C-alpha positions as CSV (number, residue, x, y, z in Angstrom):
1,M,221.2,71.6,12.4
2,P,222.7,69.4,9.9
3,I,225.6,67.1,10.0
4,Y,228.5,67.2,7.3
5,V,231.4,65.2,6.9
6,Y,234.8,66.8,6.1
7,E,238.3,64.8,5.7
8,A,241.4,66.1,4.3
9,K,242.6,66.7,1.3
10,D,245.9,65.3,1.4
11,A,246.2,62.4,3.8
12,K,250.5,62.9,4.3
13,K,249.4,66.5,5.4
14,S,247.2,65.9,8.4
15,C,246.1,64.3,11.6
16,A,244.3,61.1,12.4
17,K,241.1,63.2,13.1
18,C,240.8,64.8,9.4
19,R,242.8,61.5,7.1
20,G,239.5,59.2,8.8
21,G,237.1,62.0,8.3
22,F,234.8,63.5,11.1
23,E,231.6,65.0,11.4
24,I,230.6,68.6,12.4
25,S,227.1,69.9,13.3
26,Q,226.5,73.3,11.3
27,S,223.8,76.1,10.5
28,I,223.1,75.9,6.9
29,K,224.0,79.6,6.5
30,D,227.6,78.9,7.9
31,D,230.7,78.7,5.6
32,R,232.2,75.3,4.8
33,L,235.3,74.6,6.7
34,T,238.3,74.7,4.8
35,A,241.0,73.2,7.7
36,C,240.8,70.9,10.2
37,P,240.4,72.1,13.7
38,D,242.8,70.2,15.0
39,C,245.7,70.6,12.9
40,G,244.9,73.0,9.8
41,A,245.3,70.6,7.2
42,P,243.3,71.6,4.1
43,I,239.4,69.5,4.4
44,E,236.3,69.1,2.4
45,R,233.1,68.4,2.7
46,V,231.8,64.8,1.6
47,I,228.8,64.7,0.1
48,Q,226.4,61.8,1.9
49,A,223.4,60.0,1.4
50,P,220.4,61.7,3.8
51,G,219.8,59.4,6.0
52,L,215.7,58.9,5.7
53,T,214.3,55.7,7.0
54,H,212.6,55.7,10.6
55,S,210.8,52.7,10.7
56,K,211.1,50.6,13.8
57,T,212.4,47.8,12.1
58,D,215.2,50.3,10.8
59,L,215.6,51.4,15.1
60,H,215.6,48.0,16.1
61,Y,218.3,47.3,13.4
62,R,220.3,50.3,14.0
63,A,220.1,49.7,17.9
64,K,221.3,46.1,17.6
65,R,224.4,47.0,15.7
66,A,225.2,49.6,18.0
67,G,225.2,46.6,21.1
68,F,221.8,47.4,22.6
69,H,218.4,46.0,22.2
70,S,215.2,47.4,22.0
71,L,212.4,46.6,24.0
72,K,208.6,45.7,23.1
73,R,206.0,46.4,25.5
74,V,203.6,42.9,26.2
75,Q,201.3,44.0,29.2
76,K,201.2,47.0,31.3
77,G,204.7,47.0,33.4
78,E,206.3,44.0,31.3
79,Y,208.5,44.5,28.4
80,E,210.6,41.4,26.4
81,K,213.7,42.3,24.1
82,M,213.6,43.0,20.7
83,Y,216.2,41.4,18.7
């Protein structure tokens, strides 16, 4: 299911969750949310660029950015860190 991003229409009348924006997984057939699930403030869906890159380099970069490392198999039972 796709993940949609919503944020508050008016930052002054919203909670921290919808003021900063939040992600929610919804079916394409589901109606758009119109109110924050926490505080009830009016929200709107934010258009996001699709994530279409899945190359090995991109996966290593995303793991490093998240504070993890990737492993590369050197030989049977032996791995080395990818930076």
